[in-house]
NUTILO-119601 format. One record per residue (C-alpha): x, y, z. Coordinates in steps of 0.2 Angstrom, whole numbers. Example, Ala and Ser with C-alpha at 12.3 -4.5 7.8 and 13.67 -1.06 7.14 Angstrom:
BEGIN
{X = 62&Y = -22&Z = 39}
{X = 68&Y = -5&Z = 36}
***
This chain:
BEGIN
{X = 126&Y = 25&Z = 134}
{X = 110&Y = 16&Z = 132}
{X = 100&Y = 18&Z = 116}
{X = 81&Y = 14&Z = 114}
{X = 78&Y = 9&Z = 96}
{X = 59&Y = 10&Z = 93}
{X = 53&Y = 1&Z = 78}
{X = 35&Y = -1&Z = 72}
{X = 27&Y = -17&Z = 79}
{X = 21&Y = -25&Z = 63}
{X = 36&Y = -35&Z = 56}
{X = 49&Y = -45&Z = 66}
{X = 67&Y = -38&Z = 68}
{X = 76&Y = -44&Z = 58}
{X = 62&Y = -47&Z = 45}
{X = 60&Y = -64&Z = 38}
{X = 57&Y = -57&Z = 20}
{X = 51&Y = -39&Z = 17}
{X = 55&Y = -25&Z = 29}
{X = 68&Y = -12&Z = 24}
{X = 66&Y = -2&Z = 40}
{X = 67&Y = -18&Z = 51}
{X = 83&Y = -24&Z = 42}
{X = 90&Y = -7&Z = 46}
{X = 86&Y = -8&Z = 64}
{X = 92&Y = -26&Z = 66}
{X = 109&Y = -22&Z = 58}
{X = 111&Y = -5&Z = 67}
{X = 106&Y = -14&Z = 84}
{X = 119&Y = -28&Z = 82}
{X = 132&Y = -16&Z = 76}
{X = 130&Y = -4&Z = 90}
{X = 130&Y = -19&Z = 103}
{X = 147&Y = -25&Z = 95}
{X = 155&Y = -8&Z = 100}
{X = 149&Y = -9&Z = 118}
{X = 134&Y = 2&Z = 117}
{X = 119&Y = -5&Z = 126}
{X = 104&Y = -6&Z = 115}
{X = 85&Y = -10&Z = 118}
{X = 75&Y = -14&Z = 103}
{X = 56&Y = -11&Z = 104}
{X = 48&Y = -22&Z = 92}
{X = 36&Y = -37&Z = 93}
{X = 38&Y = -54&Z = 101}
{X = 43&Y = -63&Z = 85}
{X = 59&Y = -54&Z = 84}
{X = 76&Y = -62&Z = 86}
{X = 88&Y = -48&Z = 85}
{X = 102&Y = -53&Z = 98}
{X = 100&Y = -38&Z = 109}
{X = 88&Y = -34&Z = 123}
{X = 71&Y = -34&Z = 116}
{X = 55&Y = -28&Z = 123}
{X = 37&Y = -29&Z = 116}
{X = 19&Y = -26&Z = 119}
{X = 12&Y = -36&Z = 105}
{X = 17&Y = -54&Z = 104}
{X = 13&Y = -57&Z = 85}
{X = 17&Y = -48&Z = 69}
{X = 3&Y = -40&Z = 59}
{X = 9&Y = -39&Z = 41}
{X = 3&Y = -35&Z = 28}
{X = -8&Y = -21&Z = 34}
{X = -26&Y = -24&Z = 29}
{X = -35&Y = -12&Z = 40}
{X = -25&Y = 5&Z = 40}
{X = -36&Y = 13&Z = 54}
{X = -32&Y = -2&Z = 66}
{X = -14&Y = -2&Z = 61}
{X = -13&Y = 16&Z = 65}
{X = -20&Y = 13&Z = 83}
{X = -8&Y = -2&Z = 85}
{X = 7&Y = 8&Z = 81}
{X = 2&Y = 23&Z = 92}
{X = -1&Y = 12&Z = 107}
{X = 15&Y = 3&Z = 104}
{X = 25&Y = 19&Z = 103}
{X = 17&Y = 26&Z = 118}
{X = 21&Y = 11&Z = 128}
{X = 39&Y = 9&Z = 121}
{X = 44&Y = 27&Z = 125}
{X = 36&Y = 26&Z = 143}
{X = 47&Y = 11&Z = 145}
{X = 63&Y = 18&Z = 137}
{X = 62&Y = 33&Z = 148}
{X = 65&Y = 22&Z = 164}
{X = 83&Y = 17&Z = 159}
{X = 88&Y = 23&Z = 142}
{X = 98&Y = 39&Z = 138}
{X = 92&Y = 42&Z = 120}
{X = 76&Y = 37&Z = 111}
{X = 79&Y = 33&Z = 92}
{X = 62&Y = 31&Z = 83}
{X = 58&Y = 25&Z = 66}
{X = 41&Y = 33&Z = 62}
{X = 32&Y = 50&Z = 64}
{X = 19&Y = 44&Z = 77}
{X = 32&Y = 43&Z = 91}
{X = 37&Y = 61&Z = 89}
{X = 21&Y = 67&Z = 98}
{X = 27&Y = 60&Z = 114}
{X = 44&Y = 69&Z = 113}
{X = 37&Y = 84&Z = 122}
{X = 33&Y = 74&Z = 137}
{X = 50&Y = 66&Z = 138}
{X = 65&Y = 73&Z = 146}
{X = 76&Y = 63&Z = 134}
{X = 84&Y = 68&Z = 117}
{X = 75&Y = 60&Z = 102}
{X = 82&Y = 55&Z = 85}
{X = 70&Y = 51&Z = 70}
{X = 77&Y = 42&Z = 55}
{X = 66&Y = 47&Z = 40}
{X = 62&Y = 30&Z = 30}
{X = 49&Y = 36&Z = 19}
{X = 47&Y = 49&Z = 4}
{X = 44&Y = 67&Z = 7}
{X = 26&Y = 72&Z = 11}
{X = 21&Y = 90&Z = 14}
{X = 10&Y = 86&Z = 28}
{X = 24&Y = 76&Z = 37}
{X = 36&Y = 90&Z = 34}
{X = 24&Y = 102&Z = 42}
{X = 22&Y = 90&Z = 57}
{X = 41&Y = 89&Z = 59}
{X = 42&Y = 108&Z = 60}
{X = 33&Y = 107&Z = 76}
{X = 47&Y = 97&Z = 84}
{X = 63&Y = 107&Z = 80}
{X = 72&Y = 100&Z = 95}
{X = 72&Y = 82&Z = 88}
{X = 87&Y = 77&Z = 78}
{X = 82&Y = 70&Z = 61}
{X = 92&Y = 59&Z = 50}
{X = 89&Y = 58&Z = 31}
{X = 95&Y = 42&Z = 23}
{X = 100&Y = 50&Z = 7}
{X = 105&Y = 68&Z = 2}
{X = 91&Y = 68&Z = -11}
{X = 79&Y = 65&Z = 3}
{X = 87&Y = 78&Z = 15}
{X = 86&Y = 91&Z = 2}
{X = 67&Y = 91&Z = 2}
{X = 66&Y = 94&Z = 21}
{X = 70&Y = 110&Z = 31}
{X = 71&Y = 104&Z = 49}
{X = 85&Y = 114&Z = 59}
{X = 93&Y = 98&Z = 65}
{X = 95&Y = 86&Z = 50}
{X = 110&Y = 75&Z = 45}
{X = 111&Y = 62&Z = 31}
{X = 118&Y = 45&Z = 36}
{X = 117&Y = 32&Z = 22}
{X = 112&Y = 14&Z = 26}
{X = 125&Y = 1&Z = 28}
{X = 124&Y = -18&Z = 29}
{X = 134&Y = -32&Z = 37}
{X = 144&Y = -39&Z = 22}
{X = 147&Y = -55&Z = 31}
{X = 129&Y = -60&Z = 27}
{X = 131&Y = -58&Z = 9}
{X = 141&Y = -69&Z = -2}
{X = 151&Y = -63&Z = -17}
{X = 148&Y = -73&Z = -33}
{X = 160&Y = -70&Z = -47}
{X = 153&Y = -82&Z = -60}
{X = 136&Y = -76&Z = -65}
{X = 121&Y = -85&Z = -73}
{X = 112&Y = -78&Z = -88}
{X = 97&Y = -70&Z = -80}
{X = 91&Y = -54&Z = -72}
{X = 84&Y = -51&Z = -55}
{X = 71&Y = -40&Z = -47}
{X = 68&Y = -39&Z = -29}
{X = 55&Y = -27&Z = -21}
{X = 37&Y = -24&Z = -18}
{X = 27&Y = -28&Z = -33}
{X = 20&Y = -11&Z = -36}
{X = 19&Y = 2&Z = -50}
{X = 32&Y = 14&Z = -41}
{X = 45&Y = 0&Z = -40}
{X = 43&Y = -3&Z = -59}
{X = 40&Y = -22&Z = -59}
{X = 32&Y = -20&Z = -76}
{X = 47&Y = -11&Z = -83}
{X = 59&Y = -25&Z = -78}
{X = 48&Y = -37&Z = -87}
{X = 48&Y = -26&Z = -103}
{X = 68&Y = -26&Z = -102}
{X = 67&Y = -45&Z = -101}
{X = 55&Y = -46&Z = -116}
{X = 66&Y = -34&Z = -126}
{X = 82&Y = -43&Z = -123}
{X = 76&Y = -61&Z = -122}
{X = 86&Y = -63&Z = -105}
{X = 76&Y = -72&Z = -92}
{X = 70&Y = -62&Z = -77}
{X = 67&Y = -69&Z = -59}
{X = 55&Y = -58&Z = -49}
{X = 55&Y = -59&Z = -29}
{X = 44&Y = -48&Z = -18}
{X = 28&Y = -46&Z = -9}
{X = 12&Y = -43&Z = -16}
{X = 3&Y = -31&Z = -4}
{X = -16&Y = -30&Z = -4}
{X = -15&Y = -12&Z = -11}
{X = -7&Y = -18&Z = -26}
{X = -16&Y = -35&Z = -29}
{X = -25&Y = -28&Z = -44}
{X = -8&Y = -22&Z = -52}
{X = -1&Y = -39&Z = -49}
{X = -16&Y = -49&Z = -56}
{X = -19&Y = -38&Z = -71}
{X = -2&Y = -32&Z = -76}
{X = 11&Y = -44&Z = -69}
{X = 4&Y = -61&Z = -68}
{X = -2&Y = -62&Z = -86}
{X = 17&Y = -60&Z = -91}
{X = 23&Y = -74&Z = -79}
{X = 27&Y = -89&Z = -90}
{X = 39&Y = -98&Z = -79}
{X = 52&Y = -97&Z = -93}
{X = 56&Y = -80&Z = -98}
{X = 48&Y = -72&Z = -83}
{X = 47&Y = -81&Z = -67}
{X = 40&Y = -76&Z = -50}
{X = 48&Y = -84&Z = -35}
{X = 38&Y = -76&Z = -21}
{X = 46&Y = -68&Z = -6}
{X = 65&Y = -69&Z = -2}
{X = 73&Y = -71&Z = 15}
{X = 92&Y = -68&Z = 17}
{X = 97&Y = -85&Z = 10}
{X = 86&Y = -83&Z = -5}
{X = 92&Y = -65&Z = -8}
{X = 110&Y = -72&Z = -8}
{X = 105&Y = -86&Z = -21}
{X = 94&Y = -75&Z = -32}
{X = 105&Y = -59&Z = -32}
{X = 122&Y = -68&Z = -31}
{X = 120&Y = -78&Z = -47}
{X = 111&Y = -64&Z = -57}
{X = 120&Y = -55&Z = -70}
{X = 112&Y = -39&Z = -65}
{X = 98&Y = -33&Z = -54}
{X = 85&Y = -21&Z = -62}
{X = 79&Y = -6&Z = -51}
{X = 68&Y = 3&Z = -63}
{X = 59&Y = 14&Z = -50}
{X = 45&Y = 27&Z = -54}
{X = 47&Y = 38&Z = -39}
{X = 59&Y = 47&Z = -28}
{X = 67&Y = 33&Z = -19}
{X = 73&Y = 37&Z = -1}
{X = 87&Y = 25&Z = -1}
{X = 84&Y = 8&Z = -9}
{X = 93&Y = -5&Z = 2}
{X = 91&Y = -19&Z = -10}
{X = 103&Y = -10&Z = -22}
{X = 117&Y = -12&Z = -9}
{X = 112&Y = -30&Z = -5}
{X = 114&Y = -34&Z = -24}
{X = 131&Y = -25&Z = -25}
{X = 137&Y = -34&Z = -10}
{X = 134&Y = -50&Z = -19}
{X = 145&Y = -43&Z = -33}
{X = 130&Y = -40&Z = -44}
{X = 128&Y = -23&Z = -53}
{X = 113&Y = -13&Z = -52}
{X = 104&Y = -6&Z = -68}
{X = 92&Y = 8&Z = -62}
{X = 82&Y = 22&Z = -68}
{X = 86&Y = 39&Z = -59}
{X = 75&Y = 44&Z = -45}
{X = 79&Y = 50&Z = -27}
{X = 94&Y = 42&Z = -20}
{X = 99&Y = 31&Z = -35}
{X = 114&Y = 42&Z = -41}
{X = 121&Y = 42&Z = -23}
{X = 120&Y = 23&Z = -21}
{X = 125&Y = 17&Z = -39}
{X = 141&Y = 24&Z = -45}
{X = 140&Y = 24&Z = -64}
{X = 152&Y = 12&Z = -73}
{X = 158&Y = 5&Z = -56}
{X = 144&Y = -3&Z = -47}
{X = 131&Y = -2&Z = -61}
{X = 123&Y = 10&Z = -73}
{X = 110&Y = 23&Z = -72}
{X = 99&Y = 23&Z = -87}
{X = 85&Y = 34&Z = -94}
{X = 73&Y = 22&Z = -103}
{X = 69&Y = 4&Z = -107}
{X = 80&Y = 4&Z = -122}
{X = 95&Y = 11&Z = -112}
{X = 92&Y = -2&Z = -99}
{X = 91&Y = -16&Z = -112}
{X = 107&Y = -10&Z = -120}
{X = 116&Y = -10&Z = -104}
{X = 110&Y = -27&Z = -100}
{X = 117&Y = -34&Z = -117}
{X = 134&Y = -25&Z = -114}
{X = 138&Y = -28&Z = -96}
{X = 157&Y = -30&Z = -92}
{X = 158&Y = -24&Z = -74}
{X = 169&Y = -34&Z = -62}
{X = 160&Y = -43&Z = -48}
{X = 174&Y = -40&Z = -36}
{X = 175&Y = -22&Z = -40}
{X = 156&Y = -20&Z = -37}
{X = 158&Y = -29&Z = -20}
{X = 173&Y = -18&Z = -15}
{X = 163&Y = -2&Z = -19}
{X = 150&Y = -7&Z = -6}
{X = 164&Y = -11&Z = 7}
{X = 171&Y = 6&Z = 4}
{X = 154&Y = 16&Z = 5}
{X = 140&Y = 6&Z = 13}
{X = 148&Y = -5&Z = 26}
{X = 139&Y = -8&Z = 43}
{X = 154&Y = -2&Z = 52}
{X = 153&Y = 15&Z = 43}
{X = 135&Y = 17&Z = 47}
{X = 137&Y = 12&Z = 65}
{X = 151&Y = 25&Z = 68}
{X = 140&Y = 39&Z = 60}
{X = 126&Y = 35&Z = 72}
{X = 137&Y = 33&Z = 87}
{X = 145&Y = 50&Z = 84}
{X = 127&Y = 57&Z = 81}
{X = 121&Y = 50&Z = 98}
{X = 136&Y = 57&Z = 107}
{X = 134&Y = 74&Z = 100}
{X = 115&Y = 74&Z = 103}
{X = 117&Y = 69&Z = 121}
{X = 131&Y = 81&Z = 124}
{X = 120&Y = 95&Z = 117}
{X = 105&Y = 89&Z = 128}
{X = 116&Y = 89&Z = 144}
{X = 123&Y = 106&Z = 140}
{X = 106&Y = 113&Z = 137}
{X = 99&Y = 106&Z = 153}
{X = 114&Y = 112&Z = 163}
{X = 112&Y = 130&Z = 158}
***
């Protein structure tokens, strides 16, 4: 079995800092390869994932500043990648909607993992490709869709890349895009209310530059609130591992929230507001707490008593890379069997 993993061409795989989809593709590719499945990753030329890699564009193009040009770049990349994959791959696993438009020309089964939030126009688009196998990354996300072939597979991570830290330092952490929907301003409010320092890591994308400059930057004093910029894997281990808790005060229906699992893999509990996948990823009282307001978040911060080892074990039991790889391997085999049966009839 040879699988084509087609990722957008904008961010390397694995990503140096930001890139939830790209981290997923990197870890899935490596995990599949360890089980003996052949994998080809379609990405850009800066990628280093240790599998076969193919690319059309040599350089990354992130952050996106001209959406109309990015749309064309991804369309061109997807068209080329699928044409290439059809020569020697058994199944094409894509990560973005654009690639589905080519599935009707390809006598290969397609799988699409849904990485973004529900949008009515996308669901209408997906309904035109009922033969595609869709994967939702949380049950909450899947409940919003109605495609006939839809299965939920939670993300998993390579736990060997995350260090358990049992002795925490007295600060809170926030990692994610600096954007209103991610609740960076709420994390700051919790820090101000409790007096516990907050370290913020994340990308400031052009679309949210004004939010950062007007709402976030004035509150960064380097003492109570510190902005440390982007965070690669080593920085995540340092920031999350030593933190007493990671704040995840989202303001939208989160499709999955991979950083929650990364924090818990370091033995760091997650304090979150509800939305989307949060109640599937965080187990109340075991790996963190799900709160309803800033006062509740603040109260939980001041009364934390969760065991770092227990938090880490929760991830090992529920969000390991091995578990995710097994689920995708089974899915691929079932999709291929159904495709062959259909074409033999």
